[in-house]
N, C-alpha and C positions, 0 to 999 in steps of 0.2 A: 815297333815300327811294322811288324808283320801282321798285326791285327787287322788293319783295313784291307790288306791284300787277301787275308784269309776270309773275311766277311764277303768280299766281292766274289771270290771264287765259289764259296758255298751258295751264294744267291744266284749265281749263273746256273747252277743245278744241272750240269751235263756230266757225263762220265769223265771226260778229259779234265774239266774244272774240278771235279771231285778228287781225282788222283792228285792234281796240283795242290788242292786245299789240304789233303792229307800230308803231302810232302812239306808244305809250308808249316803245318801244325807240328809235325815231327821235328823239323829243323828248329822251330821256335822252342819246343820243349827241350831238345838236346842242348841247344845253345844256352838256354837259361840254366840248365844243370851244370854245364861246363863252366860257365861264367862264375857261378857260385863256388864250384870246386876250386877253380884257379885262384879266386879271391882269398879263400880260406887257406889254401896251400901256401900261397906266397905272402900271407898275412897282409893283404891289401883290402881288408874289409873297412867300410865306412858306415856311418850311421845312415847316410842317404841310401847306400847300396843295400843295407840290411832292411830297409823299408821298401825300396823299389824292386828288389829281386822277387820277393813273394807277390808283390802287386802285379808285376808283369806276367807272372805265371797265372794268377787269377784272371787277369784281363784276357789272356789268350784262351783259357778254358771257357770263360763266360761268353766271350764273343762267338766261339765255335758252337756251343750248345744253343745259344739264343738264335743264331743264324740257322742251325739245323732244325730247330723247332719251327721257324718261319717257313721253311720249305717242307715241313711235315716229314722229317727224317729222324727225329729224336723225340722220345717221350716227354711230354710237358711236365709230368710229375717229377721226373728225374732232374730236368732243367731247373725247376723251382727249388728243389732241395739243394742242388749244387750251388746255384747262384745265391740263395739266401745264406747258406753257410759261408760262402766266400765274402759276401758283403759284411756279415756279422763279424767274422774274424778280422777283416780289414779295418773295420771301425774299432774293434778291440785293440788291434795293433797301434792304431793312430792315438787312441786314448792313452794306452800304456807308454807309447813312445813320447808323448808330450809330458809324461811324468818321469822321463829318463829311464824307463825300463825297456828291456828288449824281450822279444818273444822268439827265440830260436825255434826252428821247426823240430818237432819231436819225431821219433821213429814212426809213429802212426800217421803223422802228417806227411811224411815222405812216402809212405805206402799209399796214402790217399792220392798224392800227386801222381805217382806211377800208375795206379789203377785208373785214375781219371784220364791220363794221357792215352793209355791203351784203349779204354772204352770209347773215348771220343774219336780216336783214330779209326777204330772199326766202323763207327757210324759215319765218318767222313768218306770212307771208301765205298765205291758203288758195288757192293757185294750183292750177290743173288740171294734168294730166300733161304738157301741152304745154311747161310750164316746167321739167320735170325736168332736161333737159340744161343749160339756162341756170343753174339752181341749182347743179348739180354742178360745172360749169366755174368758176363764181364761188367756190364753196367750195374747190376745189382751189387756185385762185390765192390765196385767203385762207390756206390751210394752208401753202402754199409761203412766203408772206411771214411767217407765224407762226414757222415753223422757222428761216428765214433771220434774222429779227430776234432770235430767241432765241440763235442762234449768235453774232450780232453783239455781244450783251451779254456772252457768256461767253468767247469766244476772246481778246479783248484782255486779259482778266484773266489767262488762262493765260500769254500772252506776257509780261506784266509780272512774273509770279511766277517765270518761268524766268530763271536767271542769264545775263547776256550773255556772249558768248564773250570770254575773256581777263579777265573780272571774277573777283575772288577770292570764294570762297563762304563 
């Protein structure tokens, strides 16, 4: 529900709106994490929740980076990598979910989420040029985790699909 509010605030592109967008983004990220934690702790997980929880995180991040690209405050190359990975993993989750399989987040995927949330928050804030290096380094770390976690989701599938040595085909 916060995604449209976030997009509008980013597109307004004033300092006040940027601070508000960063606050909305952080609240969205924290509430998503808290929701998942509480569901697991109280054993209240559902198949729908296991699918919607990661989807809401992906929508929040994708909406923020696409909106920031539109107002020329986020590198296009990073947005493409982030959005393509999120779409690919979402499609993979949907396919595997339709086959009755779940895809819990790995440790590297959780690091990816945390690094993306930090990097995007820095780009949402109206920081002066002194922060450009910090923002870029944080973004590069987030992109590395994004690519690595995407590989982590897809490589095991390829290994499983390949016949084992000595197995009949």
